[in-house]
DRENLO-251529 format. One record per residue (C-alpha): y, x, z; residue in one letter; residue number from 1. Coordinates in Angstrom, 3 decimals. Each point is the difference from the previous one (the first is absolute). Layout:
residues N
<atom <Y X Z> 'A' NUM>;
...
This chain:
residues 133
<atom <28.370 -30.960 -7.916> 'E' 1>;
<atom <-1.225 2.999 1.627> 'N' 2>;
<atom <2.381 2.651 -1.683> 'E' 3>;
<atom <2.879 -2.428 0.843> 'L' 4>;
<atom <-0.988 -0.257 3.723> 'I' 5>;
<atom <-0.504 3.806 0.294> 'S' 6>;
<atom <3.381 0.591 -1.566> 'R' 7>;
<atom <1.866 -2.182 2.274> 'L' 8>;
<atom <-1.870 0.974 3.448> 'H' 9>;
<atom <0.760 3.791 -1.195> 'N' 10>;
<atom <3.854 -0.776 -0.710> 'R' 11>;
<atom <0.157 -1.970 3.306> 'L' 12>;
<atom <-1.615 2.823 2.045> 'E' 13>;
<atom <2.557 2.230 -1.699> 'A' 14>;
<atom <2.748 -1.863 1.142> 'E' 15>;
<atom <-1.291 0.062 3.491> 'G' 16>;
<atom <-1.652 -3.692 0.365> 'I' 17>;
<atom <-3.193 0.153 1.811> 'K' 18>;
<atom <-2.290 -2.585 -1.799> 'L' 19>;
<atom <-2.028 -0.511 3.010> 'E' 20>;
<atom <-0.467 -3.653 0.884> 'N' 21>;
<atom <2.455 -0.941 -2.694> 'M' 22>;
<atom <-1.021 -3.224 -2.012> 'R' 23>;
<atom <-0.505 0.390 -3.762> 'E' 24>;
<atom <-0.484 -2.656 -2.688> 'F' 25>;
<atom <-0.366 0.330 -3.636> 'G' 26>;
<atom <-0.004 -2.399 -2.612> 'F' 27>;
<atom <-0.170 -0.518 -4.035> 'D' 28>;
<atom <3.205 -0.606 -1.887> 'I' 29>;
<atom <0.675 -1.027 -3.632> 'P' 30>;
<atom <0.417 2.663 -2.597> 'V' 31>;
<atom <0.949 -0.610 -3.636> 'S' 32>;
<atom <-2.280 -0.529 -2.926> 'R' 33>;
<atom <0.657 3.172 -1.133> 'E' 34>;
<atom <-0.879 1.719 3.084> 'E' 35>;
<atom <-3.488 -2.109 0.240> 'Q' 36>;
<atom <-0.664 1.143 -3.633> 'A' 37>;
<atom <0.304 3.671 1.394> 'E' 38>;
<atom <-2.638 -0.836 2.819> 'G' 39>;
<atom <2.575 -0.059 2.903> 'K' 40>;
<atom <0.470 -2.265 2.490> 'R' 41>;
<atom <2.661 -0.775 2.517> 'G' 42>;
<atom <-0.808 0.674 3.943> 'Y' 43>;
<atom <2.587 0.172 2.674> 'E' 44>;
<atom <-0.645 1.365 3.420> 'Y' 45>;
<atom <1.872 -0.591 3.303> 'W' 46>;
<atom <-0.014 1.846 3.509> 'V' 47>;
<atom <1.646 -1.686 2.581> 'Q' 48>;
<atom <2.307 2.485 2.110> 'V' 49>;
<atom <1.375 -1.767 2.815> 'P' 50>;
<atom <3.699 0.980 0.483> 'G' 51>;
<atom <0.265 1.701 -3.322> 'F' 52>;
<atom <3.825 0.173 -1.234> 'S' 53>;
<atom <0.753 2.615 -2.457> 'Y' 54>;
<atom <-0.789 0.282 -3.666> 'D' 55>;
<atom <-2.408 2.960 -1.406> 'I' 56>;
<atom <0.619 1.147 -3.587> 'P' 57>;
<atom <-2.417 -1.390 -2.444> 'G' 58>;
<atom <-1.350 -2.805 2.515> 'L' 59>;
<atom <0.950 -3.581 -0.053> 'Q' 60>;
<atom <0.634 -1.107 3.738> 'V' 61>;
<atom <-0.577 -4.064 0.059> 'E' 62>;
<atom <1.104 -2.114 2.554> 'S' 63>;
<atom <-3.030 -2.666 0.146> 'F' 64>;
<atom <0.787 -3.689 1.164> 'K' 65>;
<atom <-3.446 -0.494 1.151> 'G' 66>;
<atom <-1.272 -3.813 0.180> 'G' 67>;
<atom <-2.973 -2.172 0.476> 'N' 68>;
<atom <-3.279 1.514 -1.275> 'Y' 69>;
<atom <-3.560 -1.165 -0.284> 'L' 70>;
<atom <-2.461 2.719 0.544> 'A' 71>;
<atom <-3.478 1.178 -0.426> 'L' 72>;
<atom <-1.777 2.759 0.968> 'R' 73>;
<atom <-2.624 2.481 -1.941> 'I' 74>;
<atom <-2.588 2.061 1.999> 'D' 75>;
<atom <-0.818 3.135 -1.631> 'N' 76>;
<atom <1.967 -1.211 -3.190> 'P' 77>;
<atom <-0.693 3.191 -2.311> 'F' 78>;
<atom <-3.916 -0.414 0.435> 'A' 79>;
<atom <0.010 -1.958 -3.032> 'E' 80>;
<atom <4.058 -0.259 -0.793> 'P' 81>;
<atom <-0.463 -1.474 -3.514> 'C' 82>;
<atom <-1.784 -3.019 1.797> 'A' 83>;
<atom <1.166 -0.202 3.399> 'R' 84>;
<atom <3.434 0.426 -0.708> 'I' 85>;
<atom <0.335 -2.645 -2.610> 'P' 86>;
<atom <-2.130 -2.239 1.679> 'E' 87>;
<atom <2.231 -0.095 3.058> 'A' 88>;
<atom <3.037 -0.846 -2.168> 'W' 89>;
<atom <-1.725 -2.758 -1.444> 'D' 90>;
<atom <-1.497 -1.430 3.510> 'R' 91>;
<atom <4.016 0.093 1.317> 'L' 92>;
<atom <1.047 -1.854 -3.359> 'V' 93>;
<atom <-2.559 -2.707 0.526> 'K' 94>;
<atom <0.705 -0.336 3.548> 'Y' 95>;
<atom <3.644 -0.449 -1.286> 'I' 96>;
<atom <-0.507 -2.479 -2.710> 'E' 97>;
<atom <-2.758 -1.763 2.463> 'E' 98>;
<atom <2.262 -0.587 2.923> 'Q' 99>;
<atom <3.053 -1.023 -2.227> 'Q' 100>;
<atom <1.983 2.880 1.583> 'I' 101>;
<atom <3.115 1.213 -2.533> 'T' 102>;
<atom <0.171 3.289 -0.525> 'A' 103>;
<atom <3.090 1.782 -0.801> 'D' 104>;
<atom <0.174 0.404 -3.720> 'D' 105>;
<atom <3.136 2.524 0.007> 'H' 106>;
<atom <-0.435 2.957 -2.702> 'H' 107>;
<atom <1.115 2.237 2.526> 'E' 108>;
<atom <-1.840 2.911 2.112> 'A' 109>;
<atom <-1.903 -0.880 3.126> 'G' 110>;
<atom <-1.601 -3.189 -1.053> 'V' 111>;
<atom <-3.429 1.358 -0.089> 'C' 112>;
<atom <-0.666 2.949 2.364> 'L' 113>;
<atom <-3.131 2.000 0.765> 'E' 114>;
<atom <-0.125 2.160 2.972> 'E' 115>;
<atom <-2.863 2.642 0.863> 'V' 116>;
<atom <-0.541 1.260 3.342> 'S' 117>;
<atom <-3.061 0.998 2.177> 'A' 118>;
<atom <-1.558 -2.169 2.535> 'N' 119>;
<atom <-2.239 2.185 2.253> 'Q' 120>;
<atom <-2.412 1.555 -2.151> 'S' 121>;
<atom <0.537 -1.691 -3.128> 'M' 122>;
<atom <2.945 -0.630 -2.469> 'E' 123>;
<atom <1.492 -3.554 -0.421> 'V' 124>;
<atom <2.700 -1.784 -2.564> 'M' 125>;
<atom <1.683 -2.514 0.520> 'T' 126>;
<atom <1.650 -2.164 -2.611> 'I' 127>;
<atom <3.284 -2.135 0.436> 'Y' 128>;
<atom <1.121 -2.899 -2.216> 'I' 129>;
<atom <3.266 -0.967 0.766> 'R' 130>;
<atom <0.679 -3.931 0.853> 'I' 131>;
<atom <3.097 -2.149 -0.180> 'K' 132>;
<atom <1.382 -0.646 3.443> 'D' 133>;
C-alpha cells in the first residue's frame, strides 16, 4: 500500500497537482487465484482532485458516482493496525446487520473505502460501506 501511495503522490506532484487538503481513499480489490498464490493482493488508491479534467498517461482517471455511506472513525488506527482496523470493519458490518440496513453489494470499486487523515495531534481512519439508497 505504502509503495502505491508514494508512487501516486510523486506522479501527481510531478504533474503539478498539489495534494494539500485532498481527500484520499484506499481499498482492497480482488486478485486472481494465481496472483494470490504468488502472495499478491489487490489495492486501489484514489485521490479526489476537484476540477480535474485531463488524462495523465499511465494513470486511470475515475469519475466516482458517490452514494450513501455508513462510516466509522478509528482513532490511532496504526497503533495496532492488525487488530483495530479489522475490528472496526467487523463492528460496522455488525451494525448494518443489526439495523437491517441493506449494504450495496455491487462488485465495483468504491463500495468499501478507507480514508486516513490527521485530526489535531493524531491520525484517524474513517471506514465507509456504501448502502443502498
